[in-house]
C-alpha positions as CSV (number, residue, x, y, z in Angstrom):
1,M,77.4,89.5,79.2
2,S,74.2,90.3,80.9
3,T,75.4,92.5,83.7
4,V,78.2,95.0,84.4
5,G,79.6,92.6,86.9
6,D,79.8,89.8,84.4
7,Q,81.6,92.1,81.9
8,A,84.1,93.2,84.5
9,S,84.8,89.6,85.4
10,L,85.5,88.8,81.7
11,A,87.9,91.7,81.5
12,F,89.8,90.5,84.6
13,Q,89.9,86.9,83.3
14,A,91.4,88.2,80.0
15,R,94.1,90.0,81.9
16,R,94.7,87.0,84.1
17,L,95.0,84.8,81.0
18,Y,97.4,87.3,79.4
19,T,99.5,87.3,82.6
20,D,99.6,83.5,82.7
21,E,100.8,83.3,79.2
22,L,103.6,85.7,80.0
23,I,104.7,83.8,83.0
24,K,104.5,80.5,81.1
25,G,106.8,81.8,78.4
26,L,109.4,83.4,80.7
27,P,111.6,80.3,81.2
28,A,112.0,79.8,77.5
29,L,112.7,83.5,77.1
30,V,115.5,83.5,79.7
31,A,117.0,80.5,78.1
32,A,116.9,82.0,74.7
33,T,118.5,85.2,76.0
34,A,121.4,83.1,77.5
35,A,121.8,81.1,74.3
36,W,122.0,84.3,72.2
37,A,124.6,85.8,74.5
38,A,126.7,82.6,74.4
39,A,126.5,82.1,70.6
40,P,130.0,82.2,68.9
41,E,128.8,84.4,66.1
42,R,128.2,87.3,68.5
43,S,131.9,87.9,68.7
44,S,131.9,88.8,64.9
45,S,128.8,91.0,65.1
46,A,128.7,94.6,64.0
47,A,128.4,95.6,67.7
48,A,131.5,93.6,68.6
49,L,133.5,95.1,65.8
50,A,132.5,98.6,66.8
51,D,133.0,98.1,70.5
52,S,136.1,96.2,71.5
53,G,134.7,95.4,75.0
54,F,131.4,93.9,73.7
55,T,132.5,90.3,73.4
56,G,134.1,90.4,76.9
57,R,131.0,91.9,78.4
58,L,128.8,89.2,76.8
59,R,131.0,86.5,78.3
60,E,130.5,88.0,81.8
61,T,126.7,88.3,81.1
62,V,126.5,84.6,80.2
63,M,128.1,83.7,83.5
64,A,125.8,86.1,85.3
65,L,122.7,84.6,83.6
66,K,123.7,81.2,84.9
67,L,123.8,82.5,88.4
68,L,121.2,85.2,88.4
69,G,118.8,84.1,85.6
70,P,116.5,82.2,88.0
71,A,116.2,85.3,90.2
72,W,115.5,87.5,87.2
73,Q,112.7,85.1,86.1
74,A,111.2,84.9,89.6
75,G,111.3,88.7,89.9
76,M,109.5,89.1,86.6
77,V,106.8,86.7,87.8
78,V,106.3,88.7,91.0
79,A,106.3,92.0,89.2
80,V,103.7,91.1,86.6
81,N,101.5,89.5,89.2
82,D,101.7,92.7,91.4
83,A,101.0,94.8,88.3
84,L,98.0,92.7,87.5
85,K,96.6,93.3,91.0
86,A,97.5,97.0,91.6
87,G,99.3,98.4,88.6
88,V,102.8,99.9,88.6
89,P,102.9,103.2,90.4
90,M,104.5,106.0,88.5
91,S,106.7,106.9,91.4
92,R,108.4,103.5,91.2
93,S,109.4,104.0,87.6
94,V,112.1,106.4,88.7
95,D,113.6,104.0,91.3
96,L,115.1,101.1,89.3
97,S,118.3,101.1,91.3
98,G,117.2,98.4,93.7
99,P,115.9,98.5,97.2
100,T,119.3,99.3,98.8
101,K,119.9,102.5,97.0
102,K,118.3,105.9,97.7
103,L,116.3,107.9,95.1
104,S,118.5,110.5,93.5
105,L,117.9,113.4,91.2
106,V,117.8,111.8,87.8
107,D,121.1,110.0,88.1
108,D,122.8,108.7,84.9
109,E,122.0,105.1,85.6
110,T,118.3,105.9,85.9
111,I,118.3,107.8,82.6
112,E,120.0,104.9,80.8
113,R,117.6,102.3,82.3
114,E,114.6,104.4,81.2
115,I,116.0,104.7,77.7
116,V,116.5,100.8,77.6
117,T,113.0,100.3,79.0
118,S,111.4,102.7,76.5
119,R,113.1,100.9,73.6
120,L,111.9,97.6,74.9
121,A,108.3,98.9,75.2
122,L,108.4,100.4,71.7
123,A,109.9,97.2,70.2
124,I,107.1,95.1,71.7
125,M,104.4,97.5,70.5
126,D,105.8,97.4,67.0
127,R,105.6,93.6,66.9
128,A,102.3,93.2,68.8
129,S,100.4,96.3,67.8
130,W,97.7,94.5,65.9
131,E,96.8,92.1,68.7
132,F,97.1,94.9,71.3
133,N,94.6,97.1,69.5
134,D,92.0,94.3,69.3
135,L,92.5,93.4,73.0
136,R,92.4,97.0,74.1
137,T,89.1,97.6,72.3
138,R,87.5,94.5,73.7
139,V,88.6,95.2,77.3
140,A,87.6,98.9,77.1
141,L,84.1,97.8,75.9
142,L,83.7,95.3,78.8
143,E,84.8,97.9,81.3
144,R,82.8,100.7,79.7
145,R,85.7,103.0,79.4
146,E,87.3,104.9,76.5
147,E,90.8,103.9,77.2
148,L,92.9,101.6,79.4
149,E,94.5,103.1,82.5
150,P,98.1,104.3,82.1
151,Q,99.3,101.6,84.5
152,D,97.3,98.7,83.1
153,L,99.5,95.6,82.7
154,L,98.2,95.2,79.1
155,R,100.3,98.3,78.2
156,T,103.8,97.5,77.0
157,H,105.5,100.1,79.0
158,V,104.2,98.6,82.3
159,L,105.6,95.1,81.3
160,A,108.9,96.7,80.2
161,R,109.2,98.4,83.6
162,C,108.6,95.0,85.3
163,V,111.4,93.4,83.2
164,T,113.9,96.2,83.9
165,R,113.1,96.4,87.6
166,A,113.4,92.6,88.1
167,W,116.8,92.7,86.2
168,V,118.2,95.3,88.5
169,E,116.9,93.7,91.7
170,A,118.4,90.3,90.5
171,G,121.8,91.9,90.7
172,F,122.8,92.3,87.0
173,E,124.9,95.1,85.7
174,D,123.1,97.9,83.8
175,G,125.4,97.6,80.8
176,A,124.5,94.0,80.2
177,L,120.8,94.9,79.7
178,R,121.8,97.3,76.9
179,D,124.0,94.7,75.2
180,L,121.1,92.2,75.2
181,Q,118.6,94.6,73.6
182,P,118.5,92.8,70.2
183,V,117.4,89.4,71.7
184,L,115.2,91.0,74.4
185,H,113.3,93.0,71.8
186,E,112.7,90.0,69.6
187,E,111.8,87.5,72.3
188,F,109.5,89.7,74.3
189,G,107.9,90.9,71.1
190,L,107.0,87.3,70.2
191,L,106.0,86.4,73.7
192,V,103.6,89.4,74.2
193,Q,102.2,89.0,70.7
194,E,101.3,85.4,71.5
195,A,99.8,86.4,75.0
196,Y,97.7,89.1,73.4
197,H,96.5,86.6,70.8
198,E,95.5,84.0,73.4
199,A,93.6,86.7,75.4
200,N,91.8,87.8,72.2
201,S,90.9,84.3,71.2
202,W,89.4,83.6,74.7
203,L,87.3,86.8,74.5
204,V,86.1,86.0,71.0
205,A,85.0,82.6,72.4
206,Q,83.0,84.5,75.0
207,R,81.3,86.4,72.2
208,V,83.1,89.7,72.9
209,L,83.2,91.5,69.5
210,P,83.6,88.2,67.6
211,D,82.8,89.5,64.2
212,I,84.6,92.8,64.2
213,D,88.0,92.9,62.6
214,L,89.7,96.2,63.5
215,R,92.8,95.7,61.5
216,P,91.5,97.2,58.2
217,L,90.9,100.5,60.1
218,I,94.6,100.9,60.9
219,R,96.8,102.3,58.2
220,R,100.4,101.1,58.3
221,T,103.2,103.7,57.7
222,R,106.3,103.2,55.7
223,G,108.4,102.8,58.8
224,G,106.4,99.9,60.1
225,A,104.5,101.7,62.9
226,T,100.8,102.1,62.6
227,T,99.2,105.5,62.3
228,A,96.5,104.6,64.8
229,Y,99.1,104.0,67.4
230,A,101.2,107.2,66.9
231,G,99.6,109.0,69.8
232,L,99.7,105.9,72.0
233,V,103.4,105.2,71.4
234,H,104.2,108.9,71.9
235,D,102.3,109.0,75.2
236,E,103.9,105.8,76.4
237,T,107.3,107.1,75.4
238,R,106.7,110.2,77.3
239,M,105.8,108.2,80.4
240,M,109.1,106.4,80.1
241,T,111.3,109.4,79.7
242,R,109.7,111.7,82.3
243,T,112.1,110.4,85.0
244,G,113.8,111.4,88.2
245,A,112.8,113.3,91.3
246,A,111.1,116.0,89.3
247,M,108.6,113.4,88.0
248,A,108.3,111.7,91.4
249,E,107.3,115.0,92.9
250,G,105.0,116.0,90.1
251,G,107.5,118.3,88.5
252,P,108.1,119.3,84.9
253,P,109.1,116.9,82.2
254,G,112.5,117.5,80.6
255,G,113.8,119.5,83.4
256,S,117.4,120.7,83.8
257,D,118.4,117.6,85.8
258,Q,117.3,115.3,83.0
259,A,118.9,117.5,80.3
260,N,122.2,117.4,82.2
261,A,121.9,113.7,82.5
262,V,121.6,113.4,78.7
263,L,124.7,115.5,78.1
264,S,126.5,113.5,80.8
265,R,125.7,110.3,78.9
266,L,126.8,111.8,75.6
267,N,130.2,112.8,77.2
268,R,130.7,109.2,78.6
269,M,129.9,107.7,75.3
270,I,132.4,110.0,73.5
271,E,135.0,109.4,76.1
272,R,134.8,105.6,75.6
273,Q,135.7,106.1,71.9
274,V,137.9,109.2,72.3
275,P,139.7,109.2,75.6
276,A,141.4,112.5,74.9
277,F,138.0,114.1,74.7
278,A,137.6,113.8,78.5
279,E,141.1,115.2,79.1
280,T,140.4,118.4,77.2
281,A,137.0,118.7,78.7
282,R,138.3,118.5,82.2
283,A,140.9,121.2,81.5
284,G,138.2,123.8,81.8
285,H,139.6,126.2,79.2
286,A,139.3,126.7,75.5
287,R,140.8,124.2,73.2
288,T,143.3,125.2,70.5
289,V,141.7,124.6,67.1
290,S,144.0,123.4,64.4
291,P,144.6,126.0,61.7
292,A,143.5,123.7,58.9
293,L,140.1,123.0,60.6
294,A,139.5,126.7,61.4
295,A,140.1,127.5,57.7
296,A,137.8,124.7,56.6
297,I,135.0,125.9,58.9
298,G,135.3,129.4,57.4
299,Q,135.1,128.1,53.9
300,A,132.2,125.8,54.7
301,Q,130.3,128.7,56.3
302,Q,130.9,131.0,53.2
303,G,129.8,128.1,50.9
304,I,126.5,127.6,52.8
305,Q,125.8,131.3,52.9
306,R,126.3,131.6,49.1
307,R,124.2,128.6,48.4
308,M,121.2,129.8,50.5
309,E,121.4,133.4,49.1
310,R,121.1,131.9,45.6
311,N,118.0,130.0,46.7
312,E,116.3,133.2,47.9
313,V,116.5,132.5,51.6
314,G,113.5,133.8,53.5
315,S,111.1,133.4,50.6
316,A,108.1,131.2,50.9
317,S,109.7,128.6,48.7
318,A,112.9,128.3,50.8
319,T,113.2,124.8,52.4
320,V,115.7,122.5,53.9
321,S,115.8,120.1,50.9
322,P,117.4,116.6,50.8
323,Q,120.0,118.2,48.5
324,L,120.9,120.7,51.2
325,L,121.2,117.9,53.8
326,E,123.4,116.0,51.5
327,E,125.6,119.0,50.9
328,L,125.9,119.5,54.6
329,N,126.9,115.8,55.0
330,L,129.6,116.3,52.3
331,R,130.9,119.3,54.0
332,K,131.1,117.3,57.3
333,Q,133.3,114.8,55.6
334,A,135.5,117.5,54.2
335,L,135.8,119.1,57.7
336,K,136.8,115.7,59.1
337,R,139.5,115.4,56.6
338,A,140.8,118.8,57.6
339,A,140.7,117.9,61.3
340,E,144.0,117.0,62.9
341,T,142.9,115.2,66.2
342,P,140.3,112.6,67.1
343,V,138.7,115.1,69.4
344,E,138.1,117.4,66.5
345,R,136.7,114.7,64.3
346,A,134.3,113.5,67.1
347,T,133.1,117.1,67.7
348,I,132.4,117.6,64.0
349,E,130.3,114.4,63.9
350,I,128.3,115.3,67.0
351,V,127.5,118.8,65.9
352,A,126.5,117.4,62.5
353,L,124.1,114.9,64.1
354,L,122.6,117.7,66.3
355,F,121.8,119.8,63.3
356,Q,120.6,116.9,61.2
357,S,117.9,116.4,64.0
358,I,117.1,120.1,64.2
359,L,116.8,120.5,60.4
360,T,114.5,117.6,60.0
361,E,112.2,118.7,62.8
362,E,108.9,119.2,60.9
363,R,107.4,121.4,63.5
364,I,110.0,124.1,62.7
365,P,108.6,126.1,59.8
366,S,110.7,125.7,56.7
367,A,111.6,129.4,56.4
368,V,113.1,129.3,59.9
369,R,114.8,126.0,59.4
370,I,116.9,127.6,56.7
371,W,118.4,130.1,59.3
372,F,119.0,127.3,61.7
373,A,121.1,125.6,59.0
374,R,123.3,128.6,58.7
375,L,124.0,128.3,62.5
376,Q,125.7,125.0,62.1
377,M,129.2,126.3,61.2
378,P,129.2,129.0,63.9
379,V,128.1,126.5,66.5
380,L,130.8,124.0,65.3
381,R,133.4,126.7,65.7
382,V,132.3,127.2,69.3
383,A,132.0,123.5,70.1
384,V,135.5,122.7,68.8
385,G,137.0,125.6,70.8
386,E,134.9,125.4,74.0
387,P,134.5,122.0,75.7
388,D,131.7,123.2,77.9
389,F,129.4,123.3,74.9
390,F,128.9,119.5,75.5
391,A,129.1,119.8,79.3
392,T,126.3,122.2,80.2
393,I,122.8,123.1,79.0
394,D,123.6,126.7,80.0
395,H,126.0,127.4,77.1
396,P,124.6,130.5,75.3
397,A,124.8,128.8,71.9
398,R,122.5,126.0,73.2
399,R,120.2,128.4,74.9
400,L,119.8,130.5,71.8
401,I,118.9,127.6,69.6
402,D,116.4,126.4,72.3
403,R,114.8,129.8,72.7
404,M,114.3,130.4,69.0
405,G,113.1,126.9,68.5
406,A,110.6,127.1,71.4
407,C,109.1,130.3,69.9
408,V,108.4,128.7,66.4
409,M,107.5,125.2,67.4
410,G,103.9,124.6,68.2
411,F,102.2,121.2,67.9
412,D,102.4,121.0,64.1
413,A,103.9,123.1,61.3
414,S,100.5,124.5,60.2
415,A,99.8,125.9,63.7
416,T,103.0,127.9,64.0
417,A,102.8,130.6,61.4
418,V,105.8,132.8,62.1
419,G,105.3,136.5,61.8
420,D,107.5,138.7,59.6
421,A,109.0,140.4,62.7
422,L,110.0,137.2,64.4
423,E,111.4,135.7,61.3
424,G,113.3,138.9,60.7
425,E,114.8,138.9,64.2
426,I,115.9,135.2,63.8
427,K,117.6,136.2,60.5
428,R,119.3,139.2,62.1
429,V,120.5,137.0,65.0
430,V,122.1,134.5,62.7
431,Q,123.7,137.2,60.6
432,V,125.3,138.8,63.6
433,V,126.7,135.5,64.8
434,E,128.1,134.9,61.3
435,A,129.7,138.3,61.2
436,Y,131.7,137.7,64.4
437,P,133.3,134.3,63.8
438,D,136.1,134.7,66.4
439,T,134.1,135.9,69.5
440,G,132.8,132.5,70.4
441,R,130.3,132.3,73.3
442,R,130.3,136.1,73.7
443,V,128.5,136.8,70.5
444,F,125.9,134.0,71.3
445,Q,125.4,135.5,74.8
446,T,124.9,139.0,73.3
447,V,122.4,138.0,70.7
448,L,120.6,135.7,73.2
449,T,120.1,138.8,75.4
450,E,118.9,140.8,72.5
451,F,116.5,138.1,71.4
452,E,114.9,138.0,74.9
453,R,114.4,141.8,74.7
454,F,112.9,141.5,71.3
455,L,110.4,138.9,72.5
456,E,109.2,141.2,75.3
457,N,108.5,144.0,72.8
458,Y,107.3,141.7,70.0
459,F,104.3,140.3,71.9
460,K,103.6,143.7,73.4
461,S,103.8,145.8,70.3
462,E,104.3,143.9,67.0
463,N,102.2,140.7,67.2
464,E,98.6,141.6,66.2
465,A,97.3,138.4,67.9
466,T,98.8,139.3,71.3
467,K,99.4,143.0,71.8
468,R,95.8,143.7,72.9
469,G,95.8,140.9,75.3
470,V,99.2,141.9,76.7
471,S,98.0,145.5,77.2
472,L,94.9,144.2,79.1
473,A,97.0,141.8,81.2
474,Q,99.4,144.7,82.2
475,Q,96.3,146.7,83.2
476,V,95.1,143.8,85.3
477,E,98.5,143.5,87.0
478,Q,98.7,147.3,87.5
479,R,95.2,147.3,89.0
480,E,95.9,144.4,91.4
481,T,99.3,145.9,92.4
482,L,97.7,149.4,93.1
483,A,94.8,147.8,95.0
484,I,97.4,146.2,97.3
485,Q,99.4,149.4,97.6
486,Y,96.3,151.4,98.4
487,T,95.2,148.9,101.0
488,I,98.6,149.0,102.7
489,E,98.6,152.8,102.8
490,L,94.9,153.0,104.0
491,R,95.7,150.6,106.8
492,K,98.6,152.8,107.8
493,M,96.4,156.0,107.7
494,L,93.5,154.5,109.7
495,N,95.6,152.5,112.1
496,E,95.1,155.0,114.9
497,V,92.0,156.8,113.6
498,P,88.6,155.8,115.2
499,V,86.7,154.6,112.2
500,Q,83.7,152.3,112.3
501,E,84.8,148.7,111.5
502,G,82.3,148.3,108.7
503,V,83.6,151.4,107.0
504,R,87.2,150.3,107.6
505,E,86.6,146.9,105.9
506,F,84.8,148.5,103.0
507,L,87.7,150.8,102.3
508,F,90.2,148.0,102.5
509,Q,88.3,145.3,100.6
510,V,86.3,147.2,98.1
511,W,87.2,150.9,97.7
512,A,91.0,150.2,97.4
513,D,90.2,148.3,94.2
514,V,87.9,151.0,93.0
515,L,90.7,153.5,93.5
516,A,93.2,151.2,91.7
517,L,90.9,150.7,88.7
518,S,90.2,154.4,88.3
519,A,94.0,155.1,88.5
520,V,94.6,152.5,85.7
521,R,91.8,153.8,83.5
522,H,92.0,157.5,83.9
523,G,95.4,158.1,85.7
524,P,96.2,158.8,89.3
525,Q,95.8,162.6,88.9
526,A,92.7,162.5,86.8
527,E,89.6,164.3,88.1
528,A,87.7,161.0,88.2
529,T,90.4,159.4,90.4
530,K,90.5,162.5,92.7
531,A,86.7,162.2,93.1
532,M,87.1,158.6,94.2
533,R,89.7,159.6,96.8
534,K,87.4,162.5,98.0
535,A,84.5,159.9,98.4
536,A,86.7,157.9,100.8
537,T,87.3,161.1,102.8
538,D,83.6,161.9,102.9
539,L,82.8,158.4,103.9
540,I,85.3,158.5,106.8
541,W,83.9,161.9,108.0
542,S,80.3,160.7,107.7
543,A,81.0,157.7,109.8
544,G,82.3,159.6,112.7
545,A,80.1,160.5,115.7
546,K,77.7,163.4,114.9
547,V,76.4,165.0,118.1
548,S,75.2,168.4,116.9
549,R,72.1,169.2,114.9
550,E,74.2,171.0,112.3
551,E,76.5,168.0,111.7
552,R,73.6,165.7,111.4
553,A,71.9,167.9,108.8
554,D,75.1,168.1,106.9
555,V,75.4,164.3,106.8
556,I,71.8,164.0,105.6
557,R,72.4,166.5,102.9
558,R,75.7,164.9,101.6
559,L,74.7,161.3,102.1
560,P,72.6,160.6,98.9
561,P,75.2,161.9,96.4
562,L,78.0,160.0,98.4
563,L,76.1,156.7,98.3
564,K,75.4,157.2,94.5
565,Q,79.2,157.8,94.0
566,L,80.0,154.7,96.0
567,R,77.5,152.6,93.9
568,D,78.9,154.0,90.7
569,G,82.5,153.3,91.7
570,M,81.6,149.7,92.6
571,E,79.7,149.2,89.4
572,G,82.6,150.5,87.4
573,A,84.9,148.0,89.2
574,G,82.6,145.1,88.2
575,V,81.0,144.5,91.7
576,P,77.7,142.6,91.1
577,A,74.5,144.5,91.9
578,A,73.6,142.2,94.8
579,K,77.1,142.8,96.4
580,R,76.7,146.5,95.9
581,D,73.4,146.5,97.8
582,E,75.0,144.4,100.6
583,H,77.9,146.9,100.9
584,V,75.5,149.9,101.0
585,R,73.4,148.3,103.7
586,A,76.4,147.7,105.8
587,L,77.5,151.3,105.3
588,N,74.1,152.5,106.3
589,D,74.3,150.6,109.6
590,S,77.7,152.2,110.3
591,L,76.3,155.7,109.5
592,A,73.2,155.1,111.7
593,A,75.6,154.3,114.6
594,A,77.3,157.7,114.0
595,F,73.8,159.4,114.2
596,S,73.1,157.7,117.6
597,A,76.5,158.9,118.8
598,K,77.7,155.4,119.3
599,A,80.6,156.0,117.0
600,A,83.8,157.6,118.2
601,A,84.5,161.2,117.1
602,I,87.5,162.0,114.9
603,P,89.3,165.1,116.2
604,P,89.2,167.9,113.5
605,E,93.0,168.2,113.3
606,R,93.4,164.5,112.8
607,F,90.7,164.5,110.1
608,D,92.4,167.4,108.3
609,E,95.7,165.5,108.4
610,L,93.9,162.4,107.1
611,R,92.3,164.3,104.2
612,E,95.7,165.8,103.1
613,R,97.3,162.3,103.1
614,L,94.4,160.9,101.0
615,E,94.8,163.7,98.5
616,A,98.4,162.9,98.1
617,L,97.9,159.1,98.3
618,E,99.9,158.2,95.2
619,E,103.0,159.8,96.6
620,L,102.8,157.6,99.7
621,L,102.4,154.2,98.0
622,P,105.0,151.5,98.8
623,D,107.4,150.3,96.1
624,A,105.5,148.1,93.6
625,S,108.5,145.7,93.5
626,D,107.8,144.8,97.1
627,V,104.2,143.9,96.5
628,Q,103.2,140.2,96.6
629,L,100.0,139.6,94.6
630,D,97.5,137.5,96.6
631,Q,96.2,134.5,94.7
632,T,92.7,135.0,96.3
633,L,92.3,138.5,94.7
634,M,89.5,138.7,92.1
635,L,91.1,139.5,88.8
636,D,87.9,140.9,87.3
637,I,87.7,142.9,84.1
638,S,84.7,144.7,82.9
639,G,83.2,146.2,79.7
640,D,84.4,145.1,76.3
641,D,87.7,143.9,77.8
642,S,85.9,140.7,79.0
643,G,85.5,139.6,75.4
644,T,89.2,139.9,74.7
645,L,90.8,138.7,77.9
646,E,89.6,135.7,79.9
647,V,90.8,135.4,83.5
648,V,91.2,131.7,84.5
649,S,89.9,131.6,88.0
650,E,88.9,127.9,88.4
651,G,90.1,124.4,87.4
652,G,93.1,122.3,87.9
653,S,94.2,120.5,91.0
654,M,96.2,121.3,94.1
655,P,99.8,121.9,92.9
656,T,102.9,120.5,94.5
657,P,105.9,122.8,95.3
658,A,107.6,121.3,92.2
659,M,104.7,122.4,90.0
660,L,104.8,125.9,91.5
661,S,108.5,126.1,90.8
662,W,107.8,124.9,87.2
663,A,105.1,127.6,86.8
664,R,107.8,130.2,87.6
665,E,110.2,128.8,85.1
666,L,108.0,128.9,81.9
667,Q,109.5,131.1,79.2
668,V,107.8,133.7,77.1
669,G,107.4,132.5,73.5
670,S,107.0,128.8,74.4
671,W,104.0,126.8,73.1
672,Y,101.5,124.7,75.2
673,M,98.3,122.8,74.7
674,L,95.6,124.2,77.0
675,E,92.4,122.5,77.9
676,Y,90.1,125.2,79.2
677,N,86.4,126.1,79.0
678,Q,85.5,123.0,76.9
679,R,88.2,123.8,74.3
680,N,91.6,122.2,73.7
681,E,94.0,124.4,71.7
682,G,97.6,125.3,71.2
683,V,98.6,128.5,73.0
684,Q,101.7,130.6,73.3
685,L,103.0,132.2,76.5
686,A,103.0,135.9,75.5
687,W,103.6,137.8,78.7
688,Q,104.6,137.4,82.3
689,G,104.2,140.1,85.0
690,M,106.4,141.1,87.9
691,R,107.8,138.1,89.7
692,R,105.8,136.0,87.2
693,H,102.7,136.3,89.4
694,L,100.6,136.6,86.2
695,S,101.0,134.8,82.9
696,L,99.2,135.4,79.6
697,F,98.6,132.7,77.0
698,V,97.3,133.5,73.5
699,S,96.0,131.1,70.9
700,A,96.6,131.4,67.2
701,S,93.1,132.9,66.8
702,G,93.8,135.7,69.3
703,R,92.1,134.2,72.3
704,C,93.8,135.4,75.5
705,M,93.8,133.6,78.8
706,L,95.3,135.2,82.0
707,F,96.6,132.9,84.8
708,E,97.6,133.8,88.3
709,Q,100.7,131.8,89.3
710,H,99.0,129.3,91.7
711,R,96.2,128.7,89.1
712,L,98.8,128.1,86.4
713,A,100.6,125.5,88.6
714,S,97.2,123.9,89.2
715,Y,96.7,123.5,85.5
716,L,100.2,122.1,85.1
717,Q,99.5,119.6,87.9
718,A,96.2,118.4,86.4
719,G,97.7,118.0,82.9
720,L,95.4,120.7,81.6
721,L,98.4,122.7,80.3
722,L,101.0,120.6,78.5
723,P,104.2,121.8,76.8
724,A,104.5,121.4,73.1
725,Q,108.1,120.1,73.7
726,D,108.8,117.6,76.5
727,E,112.4,118.8,76.4
728,A,114.5,121.6,74.8
729,L,115.3,121.3,71.1
730,T,119.0,120.7,71.6
731,V,118.4,118.1,74.3
732,R,116.0,116.3,71.9
733,A,118.7,116.5,69.2
734,T,121.2,115.1,71.6
735,R,119.1,112.1,72.3
736,T,118.8,111.5,68.6
737,A,122.6,111.8,68.2
738,L,123.1,109.4,71.2
739,A,120.9,106.7,69.5
740,K,122.9,107.0,66.2
741,I,126.2,106.9,68.0
742,D,125.1,104.0,70.1
743,N,124.2,102.0,67.0
744,D,127.5,102.9,65.3
745,P,130.2,104.3,67.6
746,S,132.8,104.1,64.8
747,R,131.1,107.0,63.1
748,L,132.7,109.4,65.5
749,L,136.1,108.9,64.0
750,N,135.3,107.7,60.5
């Protein structure tokens, strides 16, 4: 390893060896897959017993493997060779539907394939993680990099995509791939583990880290995954699940299309087990809840309330204990016994699974989790009676849970200390919902609206870490808005008035901002602001042609205090000294032209009219709601404010239209990880201005960062601003429920 070129060559040869080992093992893997599908014991498996169509589908898969197996194998060979040479582009990951189909907005088939692909990648990593860590470390050393590229073939998610894509392009049905997951996970796990091992052995023979055993550095968790790989697996899973056109265009993860696709898959899964569920859902109106179930829900709600009140709900010691989860499970069984239809029993099971996921979410502070637990019965009552709870992400019950969850979920429980006011509002919201059991979605919509209003006031007035920053951000927005309004009105005033071009540009580009800042700091009718308006009038008068000796003498007398006032105004607005000098020199040139009678004269009556309009400038300003903030404006702040509020004016990358759209969709209260100014920390979106042109993020320590919309989209595009949640709380819970139902469909009716 004497040169960089030699080291790079060793790294490539290791990848080539890994690829060759994969290709060499594919024929046996395809044969093992076919043998597993054809084995007689499959017909008596748990999956077959739970799914009456499982055995029939396997018979069809066996026939398909005989016909299409060679094409699948050949496709995998081509795919891994292509990936070795150039990697797998992220844009291809969303188009697994074959070359003859057009890309769609996160269609259901794509979502299911991505889920299957993600499971395959994780299964391989779980089996081969030790060997992968060794190989990754050696290759990174050879290539002098800290980490492998995201699309490196050595990563399991890249191989998993190759497998899935080849399957689809060979002509297999999507459902067959899901049925074959047990054997695919096992066979690919063994194959990749062996390929990693062979590559590692070859590098050791080349004296690449031969004496370093990395395995003792990795602590294995109880679940079998390694702690060292937690971040890696999480990152690769996120790559697998950020699908659809939103991802292809650089859009947000977990968008509405993807969330709707998850709900669509849930409905299809339920309908396969409970056909009547689809009939009632298509009816488009409320279901009639059986009297026995309605009474049982009421009793369960009262029981949960009494239990939590005994345990001092809201105190520091309140937690969602295993005993509480067990009690909720027992109540679920009692509710199922009271249910009169399969649809009701399935609904009870799904809602229970959703809340089981929510109540075990560690990033929700325990004191708040208790209040989420009390929402289970009101949500169940709505879900049983309103089919669209499972059909749309816009149902107010879902949106309420998602909004409250987003406000309290940072990146870990320790980083999301919930203030008394926010916790108190969540408590109030839950109690209002409990108090009106028969109003359904209306009560959820009412409290959702109230919660949004609370958040606006909370960050502005009640949260000590944010209220100073919000006040300053509002001042910045007011200043920028006024500056544009003043510029618009000044242009109207001077449109037909003969004013030197240098003076005109100074008024538009500099003095309008000085007027705006004075109006924000002192008020539009304050003497200081009036003095700034008078300075504009004096400047316009001074720049007009002066032909008489008296006029020239008057200009000479008034010029020093006027220039001082202009300098003071610019200094107060944060204009640097060098720029102030430059502006004054340009104005002096314009005034010199007036002395030489090269400037046009302003008629006295026109000047008197102009002075009167300047004195009443605020009354003439255009409506602020019509103002479009310009991304090129300098959002400068001065004085002590600069230590409290940081205006982010650089960084990121050119945003796509999808990222600009995402920037407009961010919701106040949500948490993000921000990389800015050599710091990486969790921040909360605390305020958004008119039309969301400005957004303020505040860290737990009170650090405030203000973004203009285009800059915000740039940070999202570059991955410098990442959401704490890839998807909404209820969507994530739905995924968890899907996995459990997929493993045991019979639980819906048992």
